[in-house]
C-alpha positions in Angstrom: 0.1 0.3 0.2 2.9 2.3 1.3 4.6 1.6 -2.3 1.6 2.4 -4.2 1.2 5.5 -2.4 4.8 6.7 -3.4 4.3 5.7 -6.8 1.2 7.5 -7.3 2.8 10.4 -5.7 5.7 10.9 -7.9 3.2 10.3 -11.1 1.5 13.2 -9.5 4.2 15.3 -9.1 5.4 14.3 -12.8 2.3 16.1 -14.1 2.3 19.2 -11.9 6.0 19.7 -13.0 5.1 19.7 -16.5 2.0 21.8 -15.9 3.6 24.2 -14.8 6.9 24.3 -16.7 4.6 25.2 -19.8 3.6 28.9 -18.3 2.7 30.1 -22.0 0.0 27.4 -22.3 -0.8 27.7 -18.6 -1.7 30.9 -19.1 -3.6 30.7 -22.1 -5.5 28.2 -20.6 -6.3 30.1 -17.7 -7.3 33.5 -19.9 -9.0 31.3 -22.5 -12.7 30.9 -20.9 -12.4 34.7 -19.4 -12.2 35.9 -23.1 -14.9 33.3 -24.5 -17.2 34.6 -22.1 -16.9 38.1 -22.6 -17.2 37.2 -26.3 -20.3 35.0 -25.7 -21.7 37.0 -23.2 -21.8 40.7 -25.2 -22.7 38.8 -28.5 -25.4 36.1 -28.1 -28.6 38.0 -27.6 -31.6 36.1 -28.2 -34.3 38.5 -28.2 -33.6 40.9 -31.2 -35.0 44.8 -30.6 -34.8 47.4 -32.9 -35.1 45.6 -35.8 -34.3 47.7 -39.1 -38.1 48.3 -40.9 -38.8 49.1 -44.4 -42.7 50.6 -44.6 -45.0 50.6 -47.6 -47.8 53.0 -46.3 -50.1 53.3 -49.6 -53.1 54.5 -47.4 -51.4 57.8 -45.6 -54.7 58.1 -43.3 -54.6 58.8 -39.1 -54.9 54.7 -38.4 -52.0 53.7 -40.5 -49.6 56.4 -39.2 -51.2 54.9 -35.5 -49.9 51.7 -36.5 -46.8 52.7 -37.5 -46.1 54.4 -34.2 -47.4 51.6 -32.8 -44.9 49.4 -33.9 -41.8 51.9 -33.6 -43.0 52.9 -29.9 -42.4 49.1 -28.5 -38.9 49.5 -29.2 -38.6 46.3 -31.3 -39.1 48.2 -34.7 -37.0 51.0 -36.1 -38.4 52.3 -39.4 -35.0 52.3 -41.6 -36.8 53.4 -44.9 -40.3 54.3 -46.2 -40.8 52.9 -49.6 -43.9 52.8 -51.9 -45.2 49.2 -52.3 -44.7 45.6 -51.2 -42.0 44.3 -54.1 -39.8 47.4 -53.0 -40.2 46.2 -49.3 -39.2 42.4 -50.3 -36.2 44.4 -52.4 -35.1 46.0 -49.3 -35.2 43.1 -47.1 -33.2 40.9 -49.8 -30.6 43.8 -50.1 -30.3 43.9 -46.3 -31.2 47.1 -45.7 -34.2 46.0 -43.5 -34.9 42.6 -41.6 -38.7 43.3 -41.7 -41.5 45.2 -43.2 -44.9 46.4 -42.8 -47.2 47.0 -46.0 -50.2 49.1 -45.4 -53.0 49.4 -48.3 -54.8 51.7 -49.4 -57.9 52.8 -47.6 -56.6 51.1 -44.2 -58.3 53.3 -42.3 -61.9 53.2 -44.1 -61.2 49.2 -43.7 -61.1 49.3 -40.1 -64.5 51.5 -39.7 -65.9 48.1 -41.4 -64.0 45.5 -38.8 -61.8 44.4 -42.1 -58.3 46.3 -41.5 -55.3 44.1 -42.7 -52.2 44.3 -42.7 -48.9 42.7 -43.9 -45.6 42.5 -41.7 -42.7 40.5 -43.8 -39.7 39.2 -41.7 -36.6 38.0 -43.1 -36.7 34.0 -42.3 -32.7 33.9 -42.8 -32.7 34.9 -39.0 -34.8 32.5 -36.6 -34.2 35.1 -33.9 -35.6 37.5 -35.7 -38.6 36.1 -37.1 -39.6 34.9 -33.8 -39.2 38.1 -31.6 -40.8 39.9 -34.6 -43.4 37.8 -35.3 -44.2 37.6 -31.2 -43.7 41.4 -30.8 -46.0 42.1 -34.2 -48.8 39.9 -32.9 -49.1 41.5 -29.5 -48.8 45.0 -31.1 -51.7 44.2 -33.6 -53.6 42.6 -31.0 -53.3 45.7 -28.3 -53.7 48.0 -31.4 -57.3 46.2 -32.2 -58.5 46.1 -28.7 -57.9 50.0 -28.6 -59.7 50.3 -31.8 -62.4 47.9 -30.3 -63.0 50.3 -26.9 -63.2 53.5 -29.0 -66.0 52.2 -31.3 -68.0 50.9 -28.3 -67.5 53.9 -26.6 -69.0 55.5 -29.9 -71.7 53.6 -29.4 -72.2 53.8 -25.6 -71.1 50.5 -24.6 -67.7 51.5 -23.3 -68.2 50.1 -19.9 -69.0 46.6 -21.1 -65.9 46.7 -23.2 -63.9 47.6 -20.9 -64.9 45.2 -18.3 -63.7 42.1 -20.5 -64.4 38.3 -19.0 -61.4 36.8 -18.6 -58.1 38.6 -17.6 -54.4 37.6 -17.2 -51.3 38.7 -14.9 -48.1 37.0 -15.8 -45.4 36.9 -13.3 -41.5 35.9 -14.7 -39.9 33.6 -12.2 -36.4 33.6 -11.8 -35.8 36.5 -14.6 -38.4 39.1 -13.9 -36.6 41.5 -16.2 -36.3 38.4 -19.0 -32.7 39.2 -19.2 -30.7 37.1 -21.7 -28.0 36.4 -19.5 -29.9 35.3 -16.7 -30.6 32.5 -19.2 -27.1 32.2 -21.0 -24.6 32.9 -18.1 -25.0 29.7 -16.2 -25.2 27.2 -19.6 -22.0 29.7 -20.6 -20.4 28.9 -17.4 -21.2 25.1 -17.4 -20.0 25.1 -21.4 -16.4 26.4 -21.2 -15.9 24.3 -18.3 -16.2 21.5 -20.0 -14.2 22.8 -23.2 -11.6 23.4 -20.5 -11.7 20.4 -19.1 -11.8 18.1 -22.0 -9.2 20.2 -23.6 -7.0 20.0 -20.9 -6.8 16.1 -20.9 -7.7 15.1 -24.7 -4.3 15.2 -25.5 -2.5 14.1 -22.4 -1.7 10.7 -23.4 -1.3 11.7 -27.4 0.8 14.1 -26.4 3.1 11.1 -24.2 2.6 8.7 -27.3 3.9 11.6 -29.9 6.7 12.4 -27.7 8.0 9.0 -27.0 7.6 9.4 -23.4 4.8 6.9 -23.1 7.5 4.1 -23.3 9.6 5.3 -20.0 5.8 5.1 -18.3 5.5 1.8 -19.6 7.8 0.3 -18.2 7.3 1.5 -14.3 4.8 -0.3 -12.4 2.3 2.4 -12.7 -1.4 0.9 -13.3 -3.7 2.4 -16.2 -5.7 3.9 -13.6 -3.1 5.7 -11.4 -2.0 6.9 -14.6 -5.6 8.3 -15.2 -6.1 10.0 -12.1 -2.5 11.4 -11.9 -3.2 13.2 -15.1 -6.3 14.7 -14.1 -5.3 15.8 -10.4 -2.9 19.1 -11.7 -6.1 19.8 -14.0 -8.8 19.7 -11.8 -7.4 22.7 -9.8 -6.5 24.3 -13.6 -10.6 24.3 -13.9 -11.5 24.8 -11.0 -9.9 28.7 -11.2 -11.6 28.7 -14.8 -14.3 27.9 -13.2 -14.2 30.3 -10.4 -13.1 33.1 -12.9 -16.1 32.8 -15.3 -18.9 32.9 -12.4 -17.5 35.8 -10.6 -16.7 37.6 -13.5 -20.2 36.7 -14.4 -22.1 37.8 -10.8 -19.9 40.7 -10.4 -19.6 42.3 -14.1 -22.6 41.1 -15.9 -24.9 41.2 -12.8 -26.2 37.7 -13.3 -28.1 36.8 -9.5 -26.5 33.9 -7.7 -29.4 32.4 -5.8 -28.3 29.4 -4.6 -25.6 27.8 -2.2 -22.0 28.5 -3.4 -20.7 25.3 -1.6 -23.2 23.1 -3.3 -22.4 24.9 -6.6 -18.7 24.3 -6.2 -18.9 20.2 -5.3 -21.1 19.6 -8.2 -18.8 21.7 -10.4 -15.9 19.6 -9.1 -17.9 16.3 -10.1 -18.5 17.8 -13.4 -15.0 18.5 -13.7 -14.1 15.2 -13.1 -16.6 13.8 -15.6 -15.1 15.9 -18.2 -11.6 15.4 -17.6 -12.6 11.8 -17.6 -14.3 12.2 -21.0 -10.9 14.0 -22.3 -8.8 11.5 -21.1 -10.9 8.7 -23.0 -10.4 10.7 -26.6 -6.9 11.0 -25.5 -6.2 7.2 -25.0 -8.1 6.4 -28.3 -6.5 8.8 -30.4 -2.7 8.0 -32.2 -2.0 11.8 -32.7 -3.0 15.0 -30.9 -4.4 16.2 -34.2 -7.3 13.2 -34.1 -7.8 14.1 -29.9 -8.4 17.9 -31.4 -10.5 17.0 -34.2 -12.8 14.6 -31.7 -12.6 17.0 -29.3 -14.4 19.7 -31.8 -17.1 17.2 -32.9 -17.7 16.8 -29.3 -18.1 20.8 -29.1 -20.4 21.0 -31.8 -22.9 18.3 -30.6 -22.9 19.8 -27.2 -23.4 23.2 -28.5 -26.9 21.9 -30.5 -28.3 18.8 -28.5 -27.5 19.8 -24.3 -30.1 22.3 -23.9 -27.2 25.1 -24.1 -29.3 27.1 -26.5 -32.1 25.2 -27.9 -34.5 23.2 -25.4 -34.2 19.5 -25.8 -37.9 18.7 -25.1 -39.1 18.9 -28.6 -35.8 17.1 -30.2 -36.3 13.4 -31.5 -35.9 10.5 -28.8 -32.8 9.4 -30.6 -31.1 13.0 -30.6 -32.2 13.3 -26.8 -30.5 10.1 -26.5 -27.0 11.2 -27.8 -27.5 14.3 -25.8 -27.8 12.5 -22.6 -24.3 11.0 -23.4 -22.4 14.2 -22.7 -22.3 15.4 -18.9 -22.9 19.3 -20.1 -26.6 18.4 -20.4 -26.6 17.2 -16.8 -24.7 20.2 -15.5 -26.6 23.0 -17.8 -29.6 21.9 -15.8 -27.4 21.6 -12.3 -26.0 25.4 -12.8 -30.0 26.8 -13.9 -31.2 25.5 -10.9 -28.9 26.3 -8.6 -27.5 29.9 -10.1 -30.6 31.0 -11.4 -33.3 29.0 -9.5 -31.6 28.3 -5.9 -32.4 25.0 -5.3 -31.1 22.2 -3.8 -30.0 18.5 -4.4 -33.8 17.7 -3.5 -34.9 18.8 -6.9 -31.2 17.9 -8.4 -30.3 14.6 -7.4 -31.2 12.7 -10.5 -28.7 14.9 -12.5 -26.0 14.7 -9.9 -26.5 10.6 -9.8 -26.2 11.3 -13.7 -22.9 13.0 -13.7 -21.6 10.9 -10.7 -22.3 7.4 -12.4 -20.9 9.3 -15.8 -17.7 10.2 -14.3 -16.8 6.7 -12.8 -17.9 5.1 -16.3 -15.2 7.1 -18.1 -12.5 6.9 -16.1 -13.2 2.9 -15.8 -13.4 3.0 -20.0 -9.9 5.6 -19.9 -8.1 3.3 -18.0 -9.5 0.4 -20.1 -8.7 1.7 -23.6 -5.1 2.6 -22.3 -4.3 -0.5 -20.8 -5.8 -2.8 -24.2 -4.1 0.0 -26.8 -0.3 -0.1 -25.0 -0.2 -3.4 -23.4 
């Protein structure tokens, strides 16, 4: 037992020395998550407002001007250009001068009096976020405008009180994110994504690098066990990953103002479990890769799959079962729910225990597979 501990301690010291000597790489690894956080947080905005809009008002009456004003006052649409007809509006969208268009036919005011008022809203379908935000905003503005006109007409008919007292009213309260700030949704998941990228990349090339440099043979002639080698390569990277996570979390909380609702110590322990699972996944990638280039390619593929299938940006519920199953094979899927649950909602283990168990099982399985793969390929 004592001999095994000495052997393992020597491996850990060797890995720590290698990590600390490569100061340039170490600096890049520690700074990169912060840079990526700043880029993502400032660049990614799910809610699109101030959409450049081309307007073709062929009615030019009070009602058409009121509709245009209602769109601009909402803050979702900015009139970029006034045109004469629908064809010119479509051309403006094609040319990129506008991402939305409003076409008001002649006699718009008179058609409203008859209860037949119609206006055409055109949206640039090549931008999904513009379509979602623009469609929702245009529908809400049209409904609000229609209700105002209905109240005005009822007032002229002497039944305003009956119309103003609607039979059904709803009040909406948004939990956890009352201001509907996109950063509150993005930053916890972004911290999880950056942590996985950091953890996987730190170990994905570990064994492949040893193989390319020829130092793997020196390890093979020692009495080390595969699991001891895997754990020794993880320990220095656990510390680096923890520093990266702490940096990203502090910047997200204090710089971007994302409220941290939960228990910081619980989040720290859950993050440590996720770090171990990510490092173990990186070690598995490293052991099945012959070269560092192959390890980089597999890591890039994992990043693309994680971006799409883990709930980072797109909800998982509408995905087909097979796609959801593939997403379940990635530890980020579970930690995104944990991060949002602790940071945004402030919930505890009683609500998150299934994801915690999944991460624990995942970390153990990846370590066993990495050790088995290393032994199988290098014996």
